[in-house]
Structures are given as structure tokens and as C-alpha cells.
mmCIF entry with sequence, helices, sheets and N, C-alpha, C, O atoms, coordinates in Angstrom:
data_MODEL
# 
_entry.id   MODEL 
# 
_entity.id                         1 
_entity.type                       polymer 
_entity.pdbx_number_of_molecules   1 
# 
_entity_poly.entity_id                      1 
_entity_poly.type                           'polypeptide(L)' 
_entity_poly.nstd_linkage                   no 
_entity_poly.nstd_monomer                   no 
_entity_poly.pdbx_seq_one_letter_code       MARILLIEDSPTEAAVMIQLLERNGHQGLNRDSSGNGSCLMGSMEPRVTG 
_entity_poly.pdbx_seq_one_letter_code_can   MARILLIEDSPTEAAVMIQLLERNGHQGLNRDSSGNGSCLMGSMEPRVTG 
_entity_poly.pdbx_strand_id                 A 
# 
loop_
_entity_poly_seq.entity_id 
_entity_poly_seq.num 
_entity_poly_seq.mon_id 
_entity_poly_seq.hetero 
1 1  MET n 
1 2  ALA n 
1 3  ARG n 
1 4  ILE n 
1 5  LEU n 
1 6  LEU n 
1 7  ILE n 
1 8  GLU n 
1 9  ASP n 
1 10 SER n 
1 11 PRO n 
1 12 THR n 
1 13 GLU n 
1 14 ALA n 
1 15 ALA n 
1 16 VAL n 
1 17 MET n 
1 18 ILE n 
1 19 GLN n 
1 20 LEU n 
1 21 LEU n 
1 22 GLU n 
1 23 ARG n 
1 24 ASN n 
1 25 GLY n 
1 26 HIS n 
1 27 GLN n 
1 28 GLY n 
1 29 LEU n 
1 30 ASN n 
1 31 ARG n 
1 32 ASP n 
1 33 SER n 
1 34 SER n 
1 35 GLY n 
1 36 ASN n 
1 37 GLY n 
1 38 SER n 
1 39 CYS n 
1 40 LEU n 
1 41 MET n 
1 42 GLY n 
1 43 SER n 
1 44 MET n 
1 45 GLU n 
1 46 PRO n 
1 47 ARG n 
1 48 VAL n 
1 49 THR n 
1 50 GLY n 
# 
_struct_asym.id          A 
_struct_asym.entity_id   1 
# 
loop_
_struct_conf.conf_type_id 
_struct_conf.id 
_struct_conf.pdbx_PDB_helix_id 
_struct_conf.beg_label_comp_id 
_struct_conf.beg_label_asym_id 
_struct_conf.beg_label_seq_id 
_struct_conf.pdbx_beg_PDB_ins_code 
_struct_conf.end_label_comp_id 
_struct_conf.end_label_asym_id 
_struct_conf.end_label_seq_id 
_struct_conf.pdbx_end_PDB_ins_code 
_struct_conf.beg_auth_comp_id 
_struct_conf.beg_auth_asym_id 
_struct_conf.beg_auth_seq_id 
_struct_conf.end_auth_comp_id 
_struct_conf.end_auth_asym_id 
_struct_conf.end_auth_seq_id 
_struct_conf.pdbx_PDB_helix_class 
_struct_conf.details 
_struct_conf.pdbx_PDB_helix_length 
HELX_P HELX_P1 AA1 PRO A 11 ? ARG A 23 ? PRO A 11 ARG A 23 1 ? 13 
HELX_P HELX_P2 AA2 SER A 34 ? MET A 44 ? SER A 34 MET A 44 1 ? 11 
# 
_struct_conf_type.id          HELX_P 
_struct_conf_type.criteria    ? 
_struct_conf_type.reference   ? 
# 
_struct_sheet.id               AA1 
_struct_sheet.type             ? 
_struct_sheet.number_strands   2 
_struct_sheet.details          ? 
# 
_struct_sheet_order.sheet_id     AA1 
_struct_sheet_order.range_id_1   1 
_struct_sheet_order.range_id_2   2 
_struct_sheet_order.offset       ? 
_struct_sheet_order.sense        parallel 
# 
loop_
_struct_sheet_range.sheet_id 
_struct_sheet_range.id 
_struct_sheet_range.beg_label_comp_id 
_struct_sheet_range.beg_label_asym_id 
_struct_sheet_range.beg_label_seq_id 
_struct_sheet_range.pdbx_beg_PDB_ins_code 
_struct_sheet_range.end_label_comp_id 
_struct_sheet_range.end_label_asym_id 
_struct_sheet_range.end_label_seq_id 
_struct_sheet_range.pdbx_end_PDB_ins_code 
_struct_sheet_range.beg_auth_comp_id 
_struct_sheet_range.beg_auth_asym_id 
_struct_sheet_range.beg_auth_seq_id 
_struct_sheet_range.end_auth_comp_id 
_struct_sheet_range.end_auth_asym_id 
_struct_sheet_range.end_auth_seq_id 
AA1 1 ARG A 3  ? ILE A 7  ? ARG A 3  ILE A 7  
AA1 2 GLN A 27 ? ARG A 31 ? GLN A 27 ARG A 31 
# 
loop_
_atom_site.group_PDB 
_atom_site.id 
_atom_site.type_symbol 
_atom_site.label_atom_id 
_atom_site.label_alt_id 
_atom_site.label_comp_id 
_atom_site.label_asym_id 
_atom_site.label_entity_id 
_atom_site.label_seq_id 
_atom_site.pdbx_PDB_ins_code 
_atom_site.Cartn_x 
_atom_site.Cartn_y 
_atom_site.Cartn_z 
_atom_site.occupancy 
_atom_site.B_iso_or_equiv 
_atom_site.pdbx_formal_charge 
_atom_site.auth_seq_id 
_atom_site.auth_comp_id 
_atom_site.auth_asym_id 
_atom_site.auth_atom_id 
_atom_site.pdbx_PDB_model_num 
ATOM 1   N N  . MET A 1 1  ? 71.411 138.257 109.323 1.00 0.00 ? 1  MET A N  1 
ATOM 2   C CA . MET A 1 1  ? 70.086 138.394 109.894 1.00 0.00 ? 1  MET A CA 1 
ATOM 3   C C  . MET A 1 1  ? 69.107 138.783 108.788 1.00 0.00 ? 1  MET A C  1 
ATOM 4   O O  . MET A 1 1  ? 69.392 139.653 107.966 1.00 0.00 ? 1  MET A O  1 
ATOM 5   N N  . ALA A 1 2  ? 67.982 138.139 108.786 1.00 0.00 ? 2  ALA A N  1 
ATOM 6   C CA . ALA A 1 2  ? 66.917 138.449 107.832 1.00 0.00 ? 2  ALA A CA 1 
ATOM 7   C C  . ALA A 1 2  ? 65.768 139.121 108.577 1.00 0.00 ? 2  ALA A C  1 
ATOM 8   O O  . ALA A 1 2  ? 65.494 138.800 109.734 1.00 0.00 ? 2  ALA A O  1 
ATOM 9   N N  . ARG A 1 3  ? 65.106 140.048 107.911 1.00 0.00 ? 3  ARG A N  1 
ATOM 10  C CA . ARG A 1 3  ? 63.856 140.613 108.430 1.00 0.00 ? 3  ARG A CA 1 
ATOM 11  C C  . ARG A 1 3  ? 62.743 139.815 107.784 1.00 0.00 ? 3  ARG A C  1 
ATOM 12  O O  . ARG A 1 3  ? 62.619 139.779 106.560 1.00 0.00 ? 3  ARG A O  1 
ATOM 13  N N  . ILE A 1 4  ? 61.935 139.177 108.615 1.00 0.00 ? 4  ILE A N  1 
ATOM 14  C CA . ILE A 1 4  ? 60.898 138.284 108.118 1.00 0.00 ? 4  ILE A CA 1 
ATOM 15  C C  . ILE A 1 4  ? 59.540 138.809 108.536 1.00 0.00 ? 4  ILE A C  1 
ATOM 16  O O  . ILE A 1 4  ? 59.270 139.011 109.720 1.00 0.00 ? 4  ILE A O  1 
ATOM 17  N N  . LEU A 1 5  ? 58.686 139.026 107.539 1.00 0.00 ? 5  LEU A N  1 
ATOM 18  C CA . LEU A 1 5  ? 57.326 139.501 107.789 1.00 0.00 ? 5  LEU A CA 1 
ATOM 19  C C  . LEU A 1 5  ? 56.411 138.295 107.907 1.00 0.00 ? 5  LEU A C  1 
ATOM 20  O O  . LEU A 1 5  ? 56.304 137.490 106.982 1.00 0.00 ? 5  LEU A O  1 
ATOM 21  N N  . LEU A 1 6  ? 55.764 138.178 109.031 1.00 0.00 ? 6  LEU A N  1 
ATOM 22  C CA . LEU A 1 6  ? 54.834 137.091 109.320 1.00 0.00 ? 6  LEU A CA 1 
ATOM 23  C C  . LEU A 1 6  ? 53.427 137.676 109.332 1.00 0.00 ? 6  LEU A C  1 
ATOM 24  O O  . LEU A 1 6  ? 53.165 138.660 110.024 1.00 0.00 ? 6  LEU A O  1 
ATOM 25  N N  . ILE A 1 7  ? 52.537 137.080 108.581 1.00 0.00 ? 7  ILE A N  1 
ATOM 26  C CA . ILE A 1 7  ? 51.141 137.511 108.605 1.00 0.00 ? 7  ILE A CA 1 
ATOM 27  C C  . ILE A 1 7  ? 50.341 136.392 109.263 1.00 0.00 ? 7  ILE A C  1 
ATOM 28  O O  . ILE A 1 7  ? 50.061 135.358 108.656 1.00 0.00 ? 7  ILE A O  1 
ATOM 29  N N  . GLU A 1 8  ? 49.985 136.629 110.518 1.00 0.00 ? 8  GLU A N  1 
ATOM 30  C CA . GLU A 1 8  ? 49.317 135.607 111.326 1.00 0.00 ? 8  GLU A CA 1 
ATOM 31  C C  . GLU A 1 8  ? 48.290 136.303 112.202 1.00 0.00 ? 8  GLU A C  1 
ATOM 32  O O  . GLU A 1 8  ? 48.632 137.237 112.928 1.00 0.00 ? 8  GLU A O  1 
ATOM 33  N N  . ASP A 1 9  ? 47.041 135.870 112.149 1.00 0.00 ? 9  ASP A N  1 
ATOM 34  C CA . ASP A 1 9  ? 45.993 136.532 112.923 1.00 0.00 ? 9  ASP A CA 1 
ATOM 35  C C  . ASP A 1 9  ? 45.845 136.000 114.342 1.00 0.00 ? 9  ASP A C  1 
ATOM 36  O O  . ASP A 1 9  ? 45.133 136.598 115.148 1.00 0.00 ? 9  ASP A O  1 
ATOM 37  N N  . SER A 1 10 ? 46.494 134.903 114.661 1.00 0.00 ? 10 SER A N  1 
ATOM 38  C CA . SER A 1 10 ? 46.448 134.372 116.023 1.00 0.00 ? 10 SER A CA 1 
ATOM 39  C C  . SER A 1 10 ? 47.622 134.944 116.825 1.00 0.00 ? 10 SER A C  1 
ATOM 40  O O  . SER A 1 10 ? 48.777 134.658 116.507 1.00 0.00 ? 10 SER A O  1 
ATOM 41  N N  . PRO A 1 11 ? 47.349 135.742 117.853 1.00 0.00 ? 11 PRO A N  1 
ATOM 42  C CA . PRO A 1 11 ? 48.438 136.312 118.649 1.00 0.00 ? 11 PRO A CA 1 
ATOM 43  C C  . PRO A 1 11 ? 49.329 135.249 119.291 1.00 0.00 ? 11 PRO A C  1 
ATOM 44  O O  . PRO A 1 11 ? 50.540 135.440 119.406 1.00 0.00 ? 11 PRO A O  1 
ATOM 45  N N  . THR A 1 12 ? 48.740 134.146 119.704 1.00 0.00 ? 12 THR A N  1 
ATOM 46  C CA . THR A 1 12 ? 49.517 133.076 120.324 1.00 0.00 ? 12 THR A CA 1 
ATOM 47  C C  . THR A 1 12 ? 50.482 132.445 119.327 1.00 0.00 ? 12 THR A C  1 
ATOM 48  O O  . THR A 1 12 ? 51.667 132.279 119.618 1.00 0.00 ? 12 THR A O  1 
ATOM 49  N N  . GLU A 1 13 ? 49.971 132.096 118.155 1.00 0.00 ? 13 GLU A N  1 
ATOM 50  C CA . GLU A 1 13 ? 50.827 131.496 117.120 1.00 0.00 ? 13 GLU A CA 1 
ATOM 51  C C  . GLU A 1 13 ? 51.902 132.476 116.658 1.00 0.00 ? 13 GLU A C  1 
ATOM 52  O O  . GLU A 1 13 ? 53.052 132.094 116.442 1.00 0.00 ? 13 GLU A O  1 
ATOM 53  N N  . ALA A 1 14 ? 51.522 133.727 116.509 1.00 0.00 ? 14 ALA A N  1 
ATOM 54  C CA . ALA A 1 14 ? 52.484 134.747 116.075 1.00 0.00 ? 14 ALA A CA 1 
ATOM 55  C C  . ALA A 1 14 ? 53.612 134.883 117.086 1.00 0.00 ? 14 ALA A C  1 
ATOM 56  O O  . ALA A 1 14 ? 54.778 134.964 116.699 1.00 0.00 ? 14 ALA A O  1 
ATOM 57  N N  . ALA A 1 15 ? 53.286 134.908 118.371 1.00 0.00 ? 15 ALA A N  1 
ATOM 58  C CA . ALA A 1 15 ? 54.306 135.045 119.412 1.00 0.00 ? 15 ALA A CA 1 
ATOM 59  C C  . ALA A 1 15 ? 55.294 133.887 119.378 1.00 0.00 ? 15 ALA A C  1 
ATOM 60  O O  . ALA A 1 15 ? 56.500 134.090 119.522 1.00 0.00 ? 15 ALA A O  1 
ATOM 61  N N  . VAL A 1 16 ? 54.787 132.678 119.187 1.00 0.00 ? 16 VAL A N  1 
ATOM 62  C CA . VAL A 1 16 ? 55.656 131.495 119.118 1.00 0.00 ? 16 VAL A CA 1 
ATOM 63  C C  . VAL A 1 16 ? 56.586 131.583 117.906 1.00 0.00 ? 16 VAL A C  1 
ATOM 64  O O  . VAL A 1 16 ? 57.788 131.339 118.017 1.00 0.00 ? 16 VAL A O  1 
ATOM 65  N N  . MET A 1 17 ? 56.021 131.931 116.754 1.00 0.00 ? 17 MET A N  1 
ATOM 66  C CA . MET A 1 17 ? 56.830 131.995 115.538 1.00 0.00 ? 17 MET A CA 1 
ATOM 67  C C  . MET A 1 17 ? 57.864 133.118 115.590 1.00 0.00 ? 17 MET A C  1 
ATOM 68  O O  . MET A 1 17 ? 59.001 132.935 115.155 1.00 0.00 ? 17 MET A O  1 
ATOM 69  N N  . ILE A 1 18 ? 57.474 134.279 116.119 1.00 0.00 ? 18 ILE A N  1 
ATOM 70  C CA . ILE A 1 18 ? 58.413 135.397 116.252 1.00 0.00 ? 18 ILE A CA 1 
ATOM 71  C C  . ILE A 1 18 ? 59.547 135.013 117.197 1.00 0.00 ? 18 ILE A C  1 
ATOM 72  O O  . ILE A 1 18 ? 60.710 135.319 116.933 1.00 0.00 ? 18 ILE A O  1 
ATOM 73  N N  . GLN A 1 19 ? 59.214 134.352 118.279 1.00 0.00 ? 19 GLN A N  1 
ATOM 74  C CA . GLN A 1 19 ? 60.234 133.918 119.235 1.00 0.00 ? 19 GLN A CA 1 
ATOM 75  C C  . GLN A 1 19 ? 61.228 132.958 118.575 1.00 0.00 ? 19 GLN A C  1 
ATOM 76  O O  . GLN A 1 19 ? 62.434 133.076 118.793 1.00 0.00 ? 19 GLN A O  1 
ATOM 77  N N  . LEU A 1 20 ? 60.739 132.017 117.779 1.00 0.00 ? 20 LEU A N  1 
ATOM 78  C CA . LEU A 1 20 ? 61.621 131.090 117.078 1.00 0.00 ? 20 LEU A CA 1 
ATOM 79  C C  . LEU A 1 20 ? 62.526 131.818 116.090 1.00 0.00 ? 20 LEU A C  1 
ATOM 80  O O  . LEU A 1 20 ? 63.716 131.517 115.991 1.00 0.00 ? 20 LEU A O  1 
ATOM 81  N N  . LEU A 1 21 ? 61.965 132.766 115.366 1.00 0.00 ? 21 LEU A N  1 
ATOM 82  C CA . LEU A 1 21 ? 62.775 133.541 114.420 1.00 0.00 ? 21 LEU A CA 1 
ATOM 83  C C  . LEU A 1 21 ? 63.877 134.303 115.148 1.00 0.00 ? 21 LEU A C  1 
ATOM 84  O O  . LEU A 1 21 ? 65.032 134.283 114.722 1.00 0.00 ? 21 LEU A O  1 
ATOM 85  N N  . GLU A 1 22 ? 63.522 134.976 116.247 1.00 0.00 ? 22 GLU A N  1 
ATOM 86  C CA . GLU A 1 22 ? 64.488 135.777 116.977 1.00 0.00 ? 22 GLU A CA 1 
ATOM 87  C C  . GLU A 1 22 ? 65.562 134.925 117.640 1.00 0.00 ? 22 GLU A C  1 
ATOM 88  O O  . GLU A 1 22 ? 66.714 135.349 117.730 1.00 0.00 ? 22 GLU A O  1 
ATOM 89  N N  . ARG A 1 23 ? 65.210 133.747 118.098 1.00 0.00 ? 23 ARG A N  1 
ATOM 90  C CA . ARG A 1 23 ? 66.204 132.832 118.673 1.00 0.00 ? 23 ARG A CA 1 
ATOM 91  C C  . ARG A 1 23 ? 67.247 132.409 117.642 1.00 0.00 ? 23 ARG A C  1 
ATOM 92  O O  . ARG A 1 23 ? 68.383 132.079 117.982 1.00 0.00 ? 23 ARG A O  1 
ATOM 93  N N  . ASN A 1 24 ? 66.839 132.427 116.392 1.00 0.00 ? 24 ASN A N  1 
ATOM 94  C CA . ASN A 1 24 ? 67.741 132.030 115.319 1.00 0.00 ? 24 ASN A CA 1 
ATOM 95  C C  . ASN A 1 24 ? 68.390 133.232 114.626 1.00 0.00 ? 24 ASN A C  1 
ATOM 96  O O  . ASN A 1 24 ? 68.937 133.111 113.530 1.00 0.00 ? 24 ASN A O  1 
ATOM 97  N N  . GLY A 1 25 ? 68.319 134.389 115.282 1.00 0.00 ? 25 GLY A N  1 
ATOM 98  C CA . GLY A 1 25 ? 69.046 135.556 114.810 1.00 0.00 ? 25 GLY A CA 1 
ATOM 99  C C  . GLY A 1 25 ? 68.343 136.411 113.776 1.00 0.00 ? 25 GLY A C  1 
ATOM 100 O O  . GLY A 1 25 ? 68.978 137.245 113.131 1.00 0.00 ? 25 GLY A O  1 
ATOM 101 N N  . HIS A 1 26 ? 67.046 136.220 113.607 1.00 0.00 ? 26 HIS A N  1 
ATOM 102 C CA . HIS A 1 26 ? 66.297 137.001 112.623 1.00 0.00 ? 26 HIS A CA 1 
ATOM 103 C C  . HIS A 1 26 ? 65.420 138.028 113.320 1.00 0.00 ? 26 HIS A C  1 
ATOM 104 O O  . HIS A 1 26 ? 65.133 137.917 114.512 1.00 0.00 ? 26 HIS A O  1 
ATOM 105 N N  . GLN A 1 27 ? 65.004 139.018 112.567 1.00 0.00 ? 27 GLN A N  1 
ATOM 106 C CA . GLN A 1 27 ? 64.059 140.005 113.072 1.00 0.00 ? 27 GLN A CA 1 
ATOM 107 C C  . GLN A 1 27 ? 62.684 139.632 112.536 1.00 0.00 ? 27 GLN A C  1 
ATOM 108 O O  . GLN A 1 27 ? 62.473 139.626 111.323 1.00 0.00 ? 27 GLN A O  1 
ATOM 109 N N  . GLY A 1 28 ? 61.763 139.327 113.413 1.00 0.00 ? 28 GLY A N  1 
ATOM 110 C CA . GLY A 1 28 ? 60.419 138.962 113.003 1.00 0.00 ? 28 GLY A CA 1 
ATOM 111 C C  . GLY A 1 28 ? 59.444 140.106 113.217 1.00 0.00 ? 28 GLY A C  1 
ATOM 112 O O  . GLY A 1 28 ? 59.423 140.732 114.277 1.00 0.00 ? 28 GLY A O  1 
ATOM 113 N N  . LEU A 1 29 ? 58.646 140.367 112.208 1.00 0.00 ? 29 LEU A N  1 
ATOM 114 C CA . LEU A 1 29 ? 57.609 141.390 112.290 1.00 0.00 ? 29 LEU A CA 1 
ATOM 115 C C  . LEU A 1 29 ? 56.277 140.727 111.989 1.00 0.00 ? 29 LEU A C  1 
ATOM 116 O O  . LEU A 1 29 ? 56.150 140.034 110.979 1.00 0.00 ? 29 LEU A O  1 
ATOM 117 N N  . ASN A 1 30 ? 55.291 140.923 112.834 1.00 0.00 ? 30 ASN A N  1 
ATOM 118 C CA . ASN A 1 30 ? 53.988 140.305 112.619 1.00 0.00 ? 30 ASN A CA 1 
ATOM 119 C C  . ASN A 1 30 ? 52.933 141.345 112.295 1.00 0.00 ? 30 ASN A C  1 
ATOM 120 O O  . ASN A 1 30 ? 52.905 142.426 112.883 1.00 0.00 ? 30 ASN A O  1 
ATOM 121 N N  . ARG A 1 31 ? 52.076 141.009 111.363 1.00 0.00 ? 31 ARG A N  1 
ATOM 122 C CA . ARG A 1 31 ? 50.882 141.788 111.061 1.00 0.00 ? 31 ARG A CA 1 
ATOM 123 C C  . ARG A 1 31 ? 49.718 140.805 111.046 1.00 0.00 ? 31 ARG A C  1 
ATOM 124 O O  . ARG A 1 31 ? 49.868 139.651 110.644 1.00 0.00 ? 31 ARG A O  1 
ATOM 125 N N  . ASP A 1 32 ? 48.563 141.276 111.487 1.00 0.00 ? 32 ASP A N  1 
ATOM 126 C CA . ASP A 1 32 ? 47.427 140.370 111.659 1.00 0.00 ? 32 ASP A CA 1 
ATOM 127 C C  . ASP A 1 32 ? 46.519 140.245 110.438 1.00 0.00 ? 32 ASP A C  1 
ATOM 128 O O  . ASP A 1 32 ? 45.527 139.517 110.480 1.00 0.00 ? 32 ASP A O  1 
ATOM 129 N N  . SER A 1 33 ? 46.841 140.938 109.366 1.00 0.00 ? 33 SER A N  1 
ATOM 130 C CA . SER A 1 33 ? 46.028 140.794 108.158 1.00 0.00 ? 33 SER A CA 1 
ATOM 131 C C  . SER A 1 33 ? 46.891 141.037 106.931 1.00 0.00 ? 33 SER A C  1 
ATOM 132 O O  . SER A 1 33 ? 47.940 141.678 107.003 1.00 0.00 ? 33 SER A O  1 
ATOM 133 N N  . SER A 1 34 ? 46.435 140.518 105.819 1.00 0.00 ? 34 SER A N  1 
ATOM 134 C CA . SER A 1 34 ? 47.212 140.690 104.589 1.00 0.00 ? 34 SER A CA 1 
ATOM 135 C C  . SER A 1 34 ? 47.264 142.156 104.171 1.00 0.00 ? 34 SER A C  1 
ATOM 136 O O  . SER A 1 34 ? 48.250 142.590 103.575 1.00 0.00 ? 34 SER A O  1 
ATOM 137 N N  . GLY A 1 35 ? 46.226 142.920 104.473 1.00 0.00 ? 35 GLY A N  1 
ATOM 138 C CA . GLY A 1 35 ? 46.233 144.350 104.147 1.00 0.00 ? 35 GLY A CA 1 
ATOM 139 C C  . GLY A 1 35 ? 47.317 145.087 104.906 1.00 0.00 ? 35 GLY A C  1 
ATOM 140 O O  . GLY A 1 35 ? 48.063 145.877 104.328 1.00 0.00 ? 35 GLY A O  1 
ATOM 141 N N  . ASN A 1 36 ? 47.402 144.829 106.196 1.00 0.00 ? 36 ASN A N  1 
ATOM 142 C CA . ASN A 1 36 ? 48.450 145.454 107.011 1.00 0.00 ? 36 ASN A CA 1 
ATOM 143 C C  . ASN A 1 36 ? 49.828 144.970 106.589 1.00 0.00 ? 36 ASN A C  1 
ATOM 144 O O  . ASN A 1 36 ? 50.783 145.746 106.564 1.00 0.00 ? 36 ASN A O  1 
ATOM 145 N N  . GLY A 1 37 ? 49.931 143.701 106.262 1.00 0.00 ? 37 GLY A N  1 
ATOM 146 C CA . GLY A 1 37 ? 51.211 143.140 105.826 1.00 0.00 ? 37 GLY A CA 1 
ATOM 147 C C  . GLY A 1 37 ? 51.664 143.702 104.501 1.00 0.00 ? 37 GLY A C  1 
ATOM 148 O O  . GLY A 1 37 ? 52.853 143.954 104.306 1.00 0.00 ? 37 GLY A O  1 
ATOM 149 N N  . SER A 1 38 ? 50.731 143.904 103.587 1.00 0.00 ? 38 SER A N  1 
ATOM 150 C CA . SER A 1 38 ? 51.080 144.444 102.268 1.00 0.00 ? 38 SER A CA 1 
ATOM 151 C C  . SER A 1 38 ? 51.649 145.847 102.379 1.00 0.00 ? 38 SER A C  1 
ATOM 152 O O  . SER A 1 38 ? 52.602 146.189 101.680 1.00 0.00 ? 38 SER A O  1 
ATOM 153 N N  . CYS A 1 39 ? 51.074 146.657 103.249 1.00 0.00 ? 39 CYS A N  1 
ATOM 154 C CA . CYS A 1 39 ? 51.581 148.022 103.446 1.00 0.00 ? 39 CYS A CA 1 
ATOM 155 C C  . CYS A 1 39 ? 53.006 147.991 103.973 1.00 0.00 ? 39 CYS A C  1 
ATOM 156 O O  . CYS A 1 39 ? 53.861 148.738 103.497 1.00 0.00 ? 39 CYS A O  1 
ATOM 157 N N  . LEU A 1 40 ? 53.267 147.139 104.945 1.00 0.00 ? 40 LEU A N  1 
ATOM 158 C CA . LEU A 1 40 ? 54.607 147.049 105.521 1.00 0.00 ? 40 LEU A CA 1 
ATOM 159 C C  . LEU A 1 40 ? 55.590 146.445 104.529 1.00 0.00 ? 40 LEU A C  1 
ATOM 160 O O  . LEU A 1 40 ? 56.738 146.882 104.447 1.00 0.00 ? 40 LEU A O  1 
ATOM 161 N N  . MET A 1 41 ? 55.149 145.451 103.783 1.00 0.00 ? 41 MET A N  1 
ATOM 162 C CA . MET A 1 41 ? 56.041 144.776 102.840 1.00 0.00 ? 41 MET A CA 1 
ATOM 163 C C  . MET A 1 41 ? 56.576 145.754 101.799 1.00 0.00 ? 41 MET A C  1 
ATOM 164 O O  . MET A 1 41 ? 57.722 145.638 101.366 1.00 0.00 ? 41 MET A O  1 
ATOM 165 N N  . GLY A 1 42 ? 55.758 146.706 101.402 1.00 0.00 ? 42 GLY A N  1 
ATOM 166 C CA . GLY A 1 42 ? 56.200 147.694 100.426 1.00 0.00 ? 42 GLY A CA 1 
ATOM 167 C C  . GLY A 1 42 ? 57.363 148.522 100.924 1.00 0.00 ? 42 GLY A C  1 
ATOM 168 O O  . GLY A 1 42 ? 58.208 148.940 100.132 1.00 0.00 ? 42 GLY A O  1 
ATOM 169 N N  . SER A 1 43 ? 57.425 148.766 102.217 1.00 0.00 ? 43 SER A N  1 
ATOM 170 C CA . SER A 1 43 ? 58.509 149.561 102.781 1.00 0.00 ? 43 SER A CA 1 
ATOM 171 C C  . SER A 1 43 ? 59.726 148.718 103.170 1.00 0.00 ? 43 SER A C  1 
ATOM 172 O O  . SER A 1 43 ? 60.784 149.271 103.467 1.00 0.00 ? 43 SER A O  1 
ATOM 173 N N  . MET A 1 44 ? 59.592 147.396 103.172 1.00 0.00 ? 44 MET A N  1 
ATOM 174 C CA . MET A 1 44 ? 60.694 146.515 103.581 1.00 0.00 ? 44 MET A CA 1 
ATOM 175 C C  . MET A 1 44 ? 61.622 146.127 102.440 1.00 0.00 ? 44 MET A C  1 
ATOM 176 O O  . MET A 1 44 ? 62.716 145.624 102.698 1.00 0.00 ? 44 MET A O  1 
ATOM 177 N N  . GLU A 1 45 ? 61.232 146.340 101.201 1.00 0.00 ? 45 GLU A N  1 
ATOM 178 C CA . GLU A 1 45 ? 62.002 145.909 100.045 1.00 0.00 ? 45 GLU A CA 1 
ATOM 179 C C  . GLU A 1 45 ? 62.336 144.409 100.118 1.00 0.00 ? 45 GLU A C  1 
ATOM 180 O O  . GLU A 1 45 ? 63.502 144.037 100.247 1.00 0.00 ? 45 GLU A O  1 
ATOM 181 N N  . PRO A 1 46 ? 61.311 143.558 100.034 1.00 0.00 ? 46 PRO A N  1 
ATOM 182 C CA . PRO A 1 46 ? 61.534 142.112 100.204 1.00 0.00 ? 46 PRO A CA 1 
ATOM 183 C C  . PRO A 1 46 ? 62.364 141.506 99.076  1.00 0.00 ? 46 PRO A C  1 
ATOM 184 O O  . PRO A 1 46 ? 62.322 141.959 97.932  1.00 0.00 ? 46 PRO A O  1 
ATOM 185 N N  . ARG A 1 47 ? 63.115 140.472 99.434  1.00 0.00 ? 47 ARG A N  1 
ATOM 186 C CA . ARG A 1 47 ? 63.887 139.710 98.460  1.00 0.00 ? 47 ARG A CA 1 
ATOM 187 C C  . ARG A 1 47 ? 63.129 138.473 98.015  1.00 0.00 ? 47 ARG A C  1 
ATOM 188 O O  . ARG A 1 47 ? 63.282 138.014 96.884  1.00 0.00 ? 47 ARG A O  1 
ATOM 189 N N  . VAL A 1 48 ? 62.307 137.934 98.914  1.00 0.00 ? 48 VAL A N  1 
ATOM 190 C CA . VAL A 1 48 ? 61.549 136.717 98.623  1.00 0.00 ? 48 VAL A CA 1 
ATOM 191 C C  . VAL A 1 48 ? 60.148 136.905 99.183  1.00 0.00 ? 48 VAL A C  1 
ATOM 192 O O  . VAL A 1 48 ? 59.986 137.381 100.307 1.00 0.00 ? 48 VAL A O  1 
ATOM 193 N N  . THR A 1 49 ? 59.142 136.535 98.411  1.00 0.00 ? 49 THR A N  1 
ATOM 194 C CA . THR A 1 49 ? 57.774 136.522 98.905  1.00 0.00 ? 49 THR A CA 1 
ATOM 195 C C  . THR A 1 49 ? 57.157 135.186 98.560  1.00 0.00 ? 49 THR A C  1 
ATOM 196 O O  . THR A 1 49 ? 57.567 134.537 97.597  1.00 0.00 ? 49 THR A O  1 
ATOM 197 N N  . GLY A 1 50 ? 56.191 134.777 99.327  1.00 0.00 ? 50 GLY A N  1 
ATOM 198 C CA . GLY A 1 50 ? 55.559 133.504 99.024  1.00 0.00 ? 50 GLY A CA 1 
ATOM 199 C C  . GLY A 1 50 ? 54.307 133.305 99.805  1.00 0.00 ? 50 GLY A C  1 
ATOM 200 O O  . GLY A 1 50 ? 53.649 132.275 99.664  1.00 0.00 ? 50 GLY A O  1 
# 
């Protein structure tokens, strides 16, 4: 299982993407801005960013 940080400002799009991630056995976390995502990413110890 991978923890995947999604930065998406559309709640509808985020919900769809998180649902797809979770169906495939991953943990999806959404933040609505790059600032909020950057703070969380620092605590997640990411292996891949892009």
C-alpha cells in the first residue's frame, strides 16, 4: 500500500481520484492547495514527487 498525496482544488475530482486510489489498495490524502500539500508532504517522508 502506498500513501499518495493528491493536491486537487475540486472536491468532486478529488473524491473520484481518492476513491480510485483506495479501491486499488492505496491510502489517498487530498489537500486543496500546494501550500497545504507542502506542509503535509514534509511529514509523510515521500519517496517520489512530481
